[in-house]
PDB file of N, CA, C and O in Angstrom:
ATOM      1  N   MET A   1       0.847  -1.190   0.000  1.00  0.00           N
ATOM      2  CA  MET A   1       0.000   0.000   0.000  1.00  0.00           C
ATOM      3  C   MET A   1       0.884   1.242   0.000  1.00  0.00           C
ATOM      4  O   MET A   1       1.701   1.429   0.902  1.00  0.00           O
ATOM      5  N   GLY A   2       0.723   2.075  -0.996  1.00  0.00           N
ATOM      6  CA  GLY A   2       1.491   3.304  -1.086  1.00  0.00           C
ATOM      7  C   GLY A   2       0.783   4.442  -0.380  1.00  0.00           C
ATOM      8  O   GLY A   2      -0.298   4.276   0.185  1.00  0.00           O
ATOM      9  N   PHE A   3       1.418   5.602  -0.426  1.00  0.00           N
ATOM     10  CA  PHE A   3       0.851   6.784   0.237  1.00  0.00           C
ATOM     11  C   PHE A   3      -0.476   7.184  -0.381  1.00  0.00           C
ATOM     12  O   PHE A   3      -1.395   7.576   0.339  1.00  0.00           O
ATOM     13  N   GLY A   4      -0.595   7.095  -1.692  1.00  0.00           N
ATOM     14  CA  GLY A   4      -1.835   7.457  -2.381  1.00  0.00           C
ATOM     15  C   GLY A   4      -2.988   6.565  -1.980  1.00  0.00           C
ATOM     16  O   GLY A   4      -4.114   7.032  -1.808  1.00  0.00           O
ATOM     17  N   THR A   5      -2.712   5.280  -1.829  1.00  0.00           N
ATOM     18  CA  THR A   5      -3.754   4.327  -1.436  1.00  0.00           C
ATOM     19  C   THR A   5      -4.211   4.596  -0.005  1.00  0.00           C
ATOM     20  O   THR A   5      -5.405   4.548   0.292  1.00  0.00           O
ATOM     21  N   GLU A   6      -3.258   4.878   0.874  1.00  0.00           N
ATOM     22  CA  GLU A   6      -3.614   5.178   2.260  1.00  0.00           C
ATOM     23  C   GLU A   6      -4.436   6.457   2.346  1.00  0.00           C
ATOM     24  O   GLU A   6      -5.406   6.528   3.101  1.00  0.00           O
ATOM     25  N   LEU A   7      -4.051   7.462   1.575  1.00  0.00           N
ATOM     26  CA  LEU A   7      -4.789   8.723   1.564  1.00  0.00           C
ATOM     27  C   LEU A   7      -6.204   8.513   1.053  1.00  0.00           C
ATOM     28  O   LEU A   7      -7.156   9.066   1.605  1.00  0.00           O
ATOM     29  N   LEU A   8      -6.344   7.726   0.014  1.00  0.00           N
ATOM     30  CA  LEU A   8      -7.664   7.429  -0.533  1.00  0.00           C
ATOM     31  C   LEU A   8      -8.516   6.700   0.494  1.00  0.00           C
ATOM     32  O   LEU A   8      -9.705   6.989   0.624  1.00  0.00           O
ATOM     33  N   PHE A   9      -7.925   5.753   1.228  1.00  0.00           N
ATOM     34  CA  PHE A   9      -8.650   5.021   2.260  1.00  0.00           C
ATOM     35  C   PHE A   9      -9.126   5.954   3.373  1.00  0.00           C
ATOM     36  O   PHE A   9     -10.268   5.851   3.820  1.00  0.00           O
ATOM     37  N   VAL A  10      -8.269   6.851   3.815  1.00  0.00           N
ATOM     38  CA  VAL A  10      -8.629   7.797   4.879  1.00  0.00           C
ATOM     39  C   VAL A  10      -9.731   8.733   4.396  1.00  0.00           C
ATOM     40  O   VAL A  10     -10.661   9.035   5.144  1.00  0.00           O
ATOM     41  N   MET A  11      -9.631   9.194   3.150  1.00  0.00           N
ATOM     42  CA  MET A  11     -10.670  10.082   2.602  1.00  0.00           C
ATOM     43  C   MET A  11     -12.014   9.359   2.526  1.00  0.00           C
ATOM     44  O   MET A  11     -13.047   9.929   2.874  1.00  0.00           O
ATOM     45  N   LEU A  12     -12.001   8.109   2.073  1.00  0.00           N
ATOM     46  CA  LEU A  12     -13.232   7.330   1.978  1.00  0.00           C
ATOM     47  C   LEU A  12     -13.823   7.091   3.360  1.00  0.00           C
ATOM     48  O   LEU A  12     -15.035   7.202   3.547  1.00  0.00           O
ATOM     49  N   LEU A  13     -12.978   6.767   4.322  1.00  0.00           N
ATOM     50  CA  LEU A  13     -13.443   6.549   5.690  1.00  0.00           C
ATOM     51  C   LEU A  13     -14.031   7.841   6.271  1.00  0.00           C
ATOM     52  O   LEU A  13     -15.085   7.809   6.907  1.00  0.00           O
ATOM     53  N   GLY A  14     -13.365   8.958   6.059  1.00  0.00           N
ATOM     54  CA  GLY A  14     -13.886  10.244   6.533  1.00  0.00           C
ATOM     55  C   GLY A  14     -15.199  10.601   5.876  1.00  0.00           C
ATOM     56  O   GLY A  14     -16.098  11.138   6.522  1.00  0.00           O
ATOM     57  N   PHE A  15     -15.312  10.303   4.585  1.00  0.00           N
ATOM     58  CA  PHE A  15     -16.554  10.578   3.865  1.00  0.00           C
ATOM     59  C   PHE A  15     -17.707   9.756   4.439  1.00  0.00           C
ATOM     60  O   PHE A  15     -18.827  10.252   4.569  1.00  0.00           O
ATOM     61  N   LEU A  16     -17.426   8.491   4.782  1.00  0.00           N
ATOM     62  CA  LEU A  16     -18.476   7.631   5.334  1.00  0.00           C
ATOM     63  C   LEU A  16     -18.864   8.047   6.750  1.00  0.00           C
ATOM     64  O   LEU A  16     -20.037   7.979   7.116  1.00  0.00           O
ATOM     65  N   ILE A  17     -17.896   8.473   7.541  1.00  0.00           N
ATOM     66  CA  ILE A  17     -18.174   8.841   8.931  1.00  0.00           C
ATOM     67  C   ILE A  17     -18.789  10.233   9.030  1.00  0.00           C
ATOM     68  O   ILE A  17     -19.791  10.422   9.719  1.00  0.00           O
ATOM     69  N   LEU A  18     -18.191  11.208   8.344  1.00  0.00           N
ATOM     70  CA  LEU A  18     -18.630  12.592   8.482  1.00  0.00           C
ATOM     71  C   LEU A  18     -19.745  12.988   7.521  1.00  0.00           C
ATOM     72  O   LEU A  18     -20.551  13.865   7.830  1.00  0.00           O
ATOM     73  N   GLY A  19     -19.790  12.364   6.393  1.00  0.00           N
ATOM     74  CA  GLY A  19     -20.759  12.756   5.382  1.00  0.00           C
ATOM     75  C   GLY A  19     -20.159  13.819   4.478  1.00  0.00           C
ATOM     76  O   GLY A  19     -19.121  14.394   4.805  1.00  0.00           O
ATOM     77  N   PRO A  20     -20.798  14.086   3.347  1.00  0.00           N
ATOM     78  CA  PRO A  20     -20.201  14.994   2.358  1.00  0.00           C
ATOM     79  C   PRO A  20     -20.072  16.447   2.818  1.00  0.00           C
ATOM     80  O   PRO A  20     -19.077  17.098   2.499  1.00  0.00           O
ATOM     81  N   ARG A  21     -21.034  16.960   3.544  1.00  0.00           N
ATOM     82  CA  ARG A  21     -20.983  18.376   3.955  1.00  0.00           C
ATOM     83  C   ARG A  21     -19.910  18.613   5.018  1.00  0.00           C
ATOM     84  O   ARG A  21     -19.114  19.545   4.903  1.00  0.00           O
ATOM     85  N   LYS A  22     -19.890  17.775   6.043  1.00  0.00           N
ATOM     86  CA  LYS A  22     -18.891  17.954   7.100  1.00  0.00           C
ATOM     87  C   LYS A  22     -17.488  17.644   6.589  1.00  0.00           C
ATOM     88  O   LYS A  22     -16.515  18.267   7.014  1.00  0.00           O
ATOM     89  N   MET A  23     -17.388  16.674   5.671  1.00  0.00           N
ATOM     90  CA  MET A  23     -16.086  16.338   5.108  1.00  0.00           C
ATOM     91  C   MET A  23     -15.554  17.528   4.308  1.00  0.00           C
ATOM     92  O   MET A  23     -14.367  17.845   4.389  1.00  0.00           O
ATOM     93  N   HIS A  24     -16.405  18.175   3.552  1.00  0.00           N
ATOM     94  CA  HIS A  24     -16.008  19.346   2.769  1.00  0.00           C
ATOM     95  C   HIS A  24     -15.545  20.472   3.696  1.00  0.00           C
ATOM     96  O   HIS A  24     -14.529  21.115   3.429  1.00  0.00           O
ATOM     97  N   ALA A  25     -16.278  20.711   4.773  1.00  0.00           N
ATOM     98  CA  ALA A  25     -15.903  21.747   5.737  1.00  0.00           C
ATOM     99  C   ALA A  25     -14.583  21.396   6.421  1.00  0.00           C
ATOM    100  O   ALA A  25     -13.742  22.269   6.633  1.00  0.00           O
ATOM    101  N   MET A  26     -14.403  20.131   6.763  1.00  0.00           N
ATOM    102  CA  MET A  26     -13.179  19.683   7.426  1.00  0.00           C
ATOM    103  C   MET A  26     -11.975  19.871   6.500  1.00  0.00           C
ATOM    104  O   MET A  26     -10.922  20.329   6.945  1.00  0.00           O
ATOM    105  N   LEU A  27     -12.118  19.525   5.230  1.00  0.00           N
ATOM    106  CA  LEU A  27     -11.023  19.707   4.279  1.00  0.00           C
ATOM    107  C   LEU A  27     -10.692  21.188   4.092  1.00  0.00           C
ATOM    108  O   LEU A  27      -9.532  21.547   3.889  1.00  0.00           O
ATOM    109  N   GLY A  28     -11.706  22.037   4.162  1.00  0.00           N
ATOM    110  CA  GLY A  28     -11.470  23.484   4.080  1.00  0.00           C
ATOM    111  C   GLY A  28     -10.646  23.981   5.257  1.00  0.00           C
ATOM    112  O   GLY A  28      -9.740  24.797   5.086  1.00  0.00           O
ATOM    113  N   HIS A  29     -10.958  23.492   6.448  1.00  0.00           N
ATOM    114  CA  HIS A  29     -10.200  23.879   7.642  1.00  0.00           C
ATOM    115  C   HIS A  29      -8.755  23.397   7.557  1.00  0.00           C
ATOM    116  O   HIS A  29      -7.826  24.120   7.918  1.00  0.00           O
ATOM    117  N   VAL A  30      -8.577  22.171   7.077  1.00  0.00           N
ATOM    118  CA  VAL A  30      -7.223  21.619   6.945  1.00  0.00           C
ATOM    119  C   VAL A  30      -6.422  22.424   5.930  1.00  0.00           C
ATOM    120  O   VAL A  30      -5.248  22.716   6.160  1.00  0.00           O
ATOM    121  N   ALA A  31      -7.039  22.782   4.821  1.00  0.00           N
ATOM    122  CA  ALA A  31      -6.351  23.564   3.785  1.00  0.00           C
ATOM    123  C   ALA A  31      -5.955  24.942   4.314  1.00  0.00           C
ATOM    124  O   ALA A  31      -4.850  25.409   4.038  1.00  0.00           O
ATOM    125  N   ARG A  32      -6.836  25.597   5.066  1.00  0.00           N
ATOM    126  CA  ARG A  32      -6.507  26.913   5.639  1.00  0.00           C
ATOM    127  C   ARG A  32      -5.381  26.800   6.663  1.00  0.00           C
ATOM    128  O   ARG A  32      -4.490  27.648   6.709  1.00  0.00           O
ATOM    129  N   ALA A  33      -5.424  25.755   7.481  1.00  0.00           N
ATOM    130  CA  ALA A  33      -4.368  25.560   8.475  1.00  0.00           C
ATOM    131  C   ALA A  33      -3.028  25.323   7.795  1.00  0.00           C
ATOM    132  O   ALA A  33      -2.007  25.845   8.241  1.00  0.00           O
ATOM    133  N   LYS A  34      -3.020  24.550   6.732  1.00  0.00           N
ATOM    134  CA  LYS A  34      -1.771  24.299   5.999  1.00  0.00           C
ATOM    135  C   LYS A  34      -1.262  25.584   5.356  1.00  0.00           C
ATOM    136  O   LYS A  34      -0.058  25.837   5.363  1.00  0.00           O
ATOM    137  N   ALA A  35      -2.148  26.390   4.807  1.00  0.00           N
ATOM    138  CA  ALA A  35      -1.745  27.664   4.204  1.00  0.00           C
ATOM    139  C   ALA A  35      -1.163  28.606   5.262  1.00  0.00           C
ATOM    140  O   ALA A  35      -0.156  29.268   5.010  1.00  0.00           O
ATOM    141  N   ASP A  36      -1.781  28.672   6.431  1.00  0.00           N
ATOM    142  CA  ASP A  36      -1.259  29.508   7.518  1.00  0.00           C
ATOM    143  C   ASP A  36       0.106  29.014   7.988  1.00  0.00           C
ATOM    144  O   ASP A  36       0.998  29.813   8.275  1.00  0.00           O
ATOM    145  N   PHE A  37       0.261  27.701   8.065  1.00  0.00           N
ATOM    146  CA  PHE A  37       1.539  27.127   8.474  1.00  0.00           C
ATOM    147  C   PHE A  37       2.630  27.450   7.446  1.00  0.00           C
ATOM    148  O   PHE A  37       3.749  27.806   7.816  1.00  0.00           O
ATOM    149  N   ASP A  38       2.302  27.326   6.164  1.00  0.00           N
ATOM    150  CA  ASP A  38       3.273  27.650   5.117  1.00  0.00           C
ATOM    151  C   ASP A  38       3.657  29.123   5.149  1.00  0.00           C
ATOM    152  O   ASP A  38       4.822  29.466   4.947  1.00  0.00           O
ATOM    153  N   LYS A  39       2.685  29.995   5.401  1.00  0.00           N
ATOM    154  CA  LYS A  39       2.954  31.434   5.477  1.00  0.00           C
ATOM    155  C   LYS A  39       3.880  31.744   6.659  1.00  0.00           C
ATOM    156  O   LYS A  39       4.820  32.528   6.531  1.00  0.00           O
ATOM    157  N   ALA A  40       3.608  31.127   7.797  1.00  0.00           N
ATOM    158  CA  ALA A  40       4.455  31.342   8.973  1.00  0.00           C
ATOM    159  C   ALA A  40       5.862  30.804   8.741  1.00  0.00           C
ATOM    160  O   ALA A  40       6.840  31.408   9.181  1.00  0.00           O
ATOM    161  N   THR A  41       5.966  29.682   8.059  1.00  0.00           N
ATOM    162  CA  THR A  41       7.270  29.094   7.761  1.00  0.00           C
ATOM    163  C   THR A  41       8.075  30.009   6.846  1.00  0.00           C
ATOM    164  O   THR A  41       9.259  30.243   7.091  1.00  0.00           O
ATOM    165  N   ARG A  42       7.439  30.531   5.787  1.00  0.00           N
ATOM    166  CA  ARG A  42       8.127  31.459   4.880  1.00  0.00           C
ATOM    167  C   ARG A  42       8.568  32.718   5.604  1.00  0.00           C
ATOM    168  O   ARG A  42       9.666  33.218   5.358  1.00  0.00           O
ATOM    169  N   SER A  43       7.732  33.239   6.492  1.00  0.00           N
ATOM    170  CA  SER A  43       8.063  34.438   7.251  1.00  0.00           C
ATOM    171  C   SER A  43       9.256  34.181   8.162  1.00  0.00           C
ATOM    172  O   SER A  43      10.171  35.001   8.246  1.00  0.00           O
ATOM    173  N   PHE A  44       9.242  33.047   8.839  1.00  0.00           N
ATOM    174  CA  PHE A  44      10.342  32.703   9.738  1.00  0.00           C
ATOM    175  C   PHE A  44      11.642  32.540   8.964  1.00  0.00           C
ATOM    176  O   PHE A  44      12.691  33.010   9.404  1.00  0.00           O
ATOM    177  N   LYS A  45      11.579  31.876   7.816  1.00  0.00           N
ATOM    178  CA  LYS A  45      12.781  31.674   7.000  1.00  0.00           C
ATOM    179  C   LYS A  45      13.341  33.004   6.511  1.00  0.00           C
ATOM    180  O   LYS A  45      14.556  33.203   6.520  1.00  0.00           O
ATOM    181  N   SER A  46      12.470  33.914   6.086  1.00  0.00           N
ATOM    182  CA  SER A  46      12.959  35.204   5.586  1.00  0.00           C
ATOM    183  C   SER A  46      13.555  36.041   6.718  1.00  0.00           C
ATOM    184  O   SER A  46      14.557  36.725   6.512  1.00  0.00           O
ATOM    185  N   GLN A  47      12.958  35.996   7.906  1.00  0.00           N
ATOM    186  CA  GLN A  47      13.517  36.722   9.044  1.00  0.00           C
ATOM    187  C   GLN A  47      14.864  36.140   9.452  1.00  0.00           C
ATOM    188  O   GLN A  47      15.797  36.881   9.763  1.00  0.00           O
ATOM    189  N   LEU A  48      14.964  34.831   9.451  1.00  0.00           N
ATOM    190  CA  LEU A  48      16.218  34.179   9.813  1.00  0.00           C
ATOM    191  C   LEU A  48      17.311  34.495   8.795  1.00  0.00           C
ATOM    192  O   LEU A  48      18.452  34.770   9.167  1.00  0.00           O
ATOM    193  N   THR A  49      16.962  34.455   7.524  1.00  0.00           N
ATOM    194  CA  THR A  49      17.929  34.761   6.470  1.00  0.00           C
ATOM    195  C   THR A  49      18.405  36.197   6.568  1.00  0.00           C
ATOM    196  O   THR A  49      19.602  36.460   6.455  1.00  0.00           O
ATOM    197  N   SER A  50      17.488  37.129   6.776  1.00  0.00           N
ATOM    198  CA  SER A  50      17.887  38.532   6.867  1.00  0.00           C
ATOM    199  C   SER A  50      18.717  38.790   8.124  1.00  0.00           C
ATOM    200  O   SER A  50      19.624  39.622   8.101  1.00  0.00           O
ATOM    201  N   ALA A  51      18.424  38.096   9.206  1.00  0.00           N
ATOM    202  CA  ALA A  51      19.198  38.274  10.435  1.00  0.00           C
ATOM    203  C   ALA A  51      20.607  37.715  10.284  1.00  0.00           C
ATOM    204  O   ALA A  51      21.555  38.270  10.838  1.00  0.00           O
ATOM    205  N   LEU A  52      20.751  36.629   9.544  1.00  0.00           N
ATOM    206  CA  LEU A  52      22.066  36.029   9.362  1.00  0.00           C
ATOM    207  C   LEU A  52      22.901  36.781   8.322  1.00  0.00           C
ATOM    208  O   LEU A  52      24.130  36.721   8.360  1.00  0.00           O
ATOM    209  N   ASP A  53      22.251  37.484   7.402  1.00  0.00           N
ATOM    210  CA  ASP A  53      22.964  38.221   6.365  1.00  0.00           C
ATOM    211  C   ASP A  53      23.506  39.563   6.843  1.00  0.00           C
ATOM    212  O   ASP A  53      24.442  40.095   6.246  1.00  0.00           O
ATOM    213  N   VAL A  54      22.943  40.110   7.893  1.00  0.00           N
ATOM    214  CA  VAL A  54      23.352  41.424   8.393  1.00  0.00           C
ATOM    215  C   VAL A  54      24.678  41.277   9.134  1.00  0.00           C
ATOM    216  O   VAL A  54      24.832  40.408   9.992  1.00  0.00           O
ATOM    217  N   LYS A  55      25.637  42.145   8.787  1.00  0.00           N
ATOM    218  CA  LYS A  55      26.919  42.130   9.481  1.00  0.00           C
ATOM    219  C   LYS A  55      26.755  42.856  10.812  1.00  0.00           C
ATOM    220  O   LYS A  55      26.143  43.922  10.863  1.00  0.00           O
ATOM    221  N   PRO A  56      27.290  42.294  11.876  1.00  0.00           N
ATOM    222  CA  PRO A  56      27.171  42.979  13.170  1.00  0.00           C
ATOM    223  C   PRO A  56      27.982  44.265  13.164  1.00  0.00           C
ATOM    224  O   PRO A  56      29.110  44.290  12.670  1.00  0.00           O
ATOM    225  N   GLN A  57      27.421  45.314  13.703  1.00  0.00           N
ATOM    226  CA  GLN A  57      28.105  46.605  13.770  1.00  0.00           C
ATOM    227  C   GLN A  57      28.399  46.929  15.220  1.00  0.00           C
ATOM    228  O   GLN A  57      27.572  46.712  16.106  1.00  0.00           O
ATOM    229  N   LEU A  58      29.575  47.445  15.440  1.00  0.00           N
ATOM    230  CA  LEU A  58      29.952  47.871  16.780  1.00  0.00           C
ATOM    231  C   LEU A  58      29.321  49.214  17.083  1.00  0.00           C
ATOM    232  O   LEU A  58      29.079  50.001  16.167  1.00  0.00           O
ATOM    233  N   PRO A  59      29.049  49.493  18.349  1.00  0.00           N
ATOM    234  CA  PRO A  59      28.573  50.834  18.707  1.00  0.00           C
ATOM    235  C   PRO A  59      29.634  51.872  18.347  1.00  0.00           C
ATOM    236  O   PRO A  59      30.815  51.543  18.229  1.00  0.00           O
ATOM    237  N   LYS A  60      29.213  53.124  18.173  1.00  0.00           N
ATOM    238  CA  LYS A  60      30.098  54.184  17.706  1.00  0.00           C
ATOM    239  C   LYS A  60      31.318  54.362  18.611  1.00  0.00           C
ATOM    240  O   LYS A  60      32.433  54.510  18.109  1.00  0.00           O
ATOM    241  N   ASP A  61      31.133  54.350  19.922  1.00  0.00           N
ATOM    242  CA  ASP A  61      32.267  54.542  20.824  1.00  0.00           C
ATOM    243  C   ASP A  61      33.216  53.343  20.796  1.00  0.00           C
ATOM    244  O   ASP A  61      34.421  53.511  20.980  1.00  0.00           O
ATOM    245  N   ALA A  62      32.698  52.156  20.571  1.00  0.00           N
ATOM    246  CA  ALA A  62      33.559  50.976  20.477  1.00  0.00           C
ATOM    247  C   ALA A  62      34.378  51.025  19.193  1.00  0.00           C
ATOM    248  O   ALA A  62      35.533  50.601  19.182  1.00  0.00           O
ATOM    249  N   ARG A  63      33.784  51.546  18.090  1.00  0.00           N
ATOM    250  CA  ARG A  63      34.535  51.677  16.838  1.00  0.00           C
ATOM    251  C   ARG A  63      35.667  52.676  16.991  1.00  0.00           C
ATOM    252  O   ARG A  63      36.759  52.463  16.465  1.00  0.00           O
ATOM    253  N   GLN A  64      35.415  53.771  17.712  1.00  0.00           N
ATOM    254  CA  GLN A  64      36.460  54.766  17.900  1.00  0.00           C
ATOM    255  C   GLN A  64      37.601  54.185  18.723  1.00  0.00           C
ATOM    256  O   GLN A  64      38.769  54.447  18.437  1.00  0.00           O
ATOM    257  N   THR A  65      37.272  53.401  19.737  1.00  0.00           N
ATOM    258  CA  THR A  65      38.292  52.760  20.560  1.00  0.00           C
ATOM    259  C   THR A  65      39.087  51.758  19.719  1.00  0.00           C
ATOM    260  O   THR A  65      40.310  51.675  19.831  1.00  0.00           O
ATOM    261  N   GLN A  66      38.390  51.010  18.886  1.00  0.00           N
ATOM    262  CA  GLN A  66      39.052  50.024  18.036  1.00  0.00           C
ATOM    263  C   GLN A  66      39.951  50.721  17.010  1.00  0.00           C
ATOM    264  O   GLN A  66      41.066  50.265  16.756  1.00  0.00           O
ATOM    265  N   ASP A  67      39.473  51.823  16.419  1.00  0.00           N
ATOM    266  CA  ASP A  67      40.272  52.566  15.448  1.00  0.00           C
ATOM    267  C   ASP A  67      41.509  53.148  16.128  1.00  0.00           C
ATOM    268  O   ASP A  67      42.592  53.151  15.543  1.00  0.00           O
ATOM    269  N   ALA A  68      41.360  53.637  17.345  1.00  0.00           N
ATOM    270  CA  ALA A  68      42.498  54.220  18.075  1.00  0.00           C
ATOM    271  C   ALA A  68      43.523  53.142  18.398  1.00  0.00           C
ATOM    272  O   ALA A  68      44.727  53.396  18.343  1.00  0.00           O
ATOM    273  N   GLN A  69      43.068  51.961  18.729  1.00  0.00           N
ATOM    274  CA  GLN A  69      44.003  50.874  19.057  1.00  0.00           C
ATOM    275  C   GLN A  69      44.743  50.396  17.796  1.00  0.00           C
ATOM    276  O   GLN A  69      45.928  50.067  17.853  1.00  0.00           O
ATOM    277  N   SER A  70      44.040  50.363  16.673  1.00  0.00           N
ATOM    278  CA  SER A  70      44.695  49.898  15.439  1.00  0.00           C
ATOM    279  C   SER A  70      45.657  50.960  14.907  1.00  0.00           C
ATOM    280  O   SER A  70      46.590  50.617  14.182  1.00  0.00           O
ATOM    281  N   ALA A  71      45.464  52.227  15.239  1.00  0.00           N
ATOM    282  CA  ALA A  71      46.364  53.310  14.772  1.00  0.00           C
ATOM    283  C   ALA A  71      47.679  53.275  15.539  1.00  0.00           C
ATOM    284  O   ALA A  71      48.701  53.745  15.039  1.00  0.00           O
ATOM    285  N   GLU A  72      47.663  52.730  16.734  1.00  0.00           N
ATOM    286  CA  GLU A  72      48.889  52.696  17.554  1.00  0.00           C
ATOM    287  C   GLU A  72      49.811  51.682  17.092  1.00  0.00           C
ATOM    288  O   GLU A  72      50.888  51.519  17.667  1.00  0.00           O
TER     289      GLU A  72
END
């Protein structure tokens, strides 16, 4: 039994237990939840990427101290 066969079995079982109207509503909820999860995942990935791409900057007074030490 492959993944497609198992999915078909679960869908048929849900259709028999819930009926066509509730099954349709349930699939709508699952689709919205998956879309929200994908949106949150993309947002997290973009925030993580932008945070890792930014070079850390020293505060202004620390840069002056560092520049003074390198000039000596």
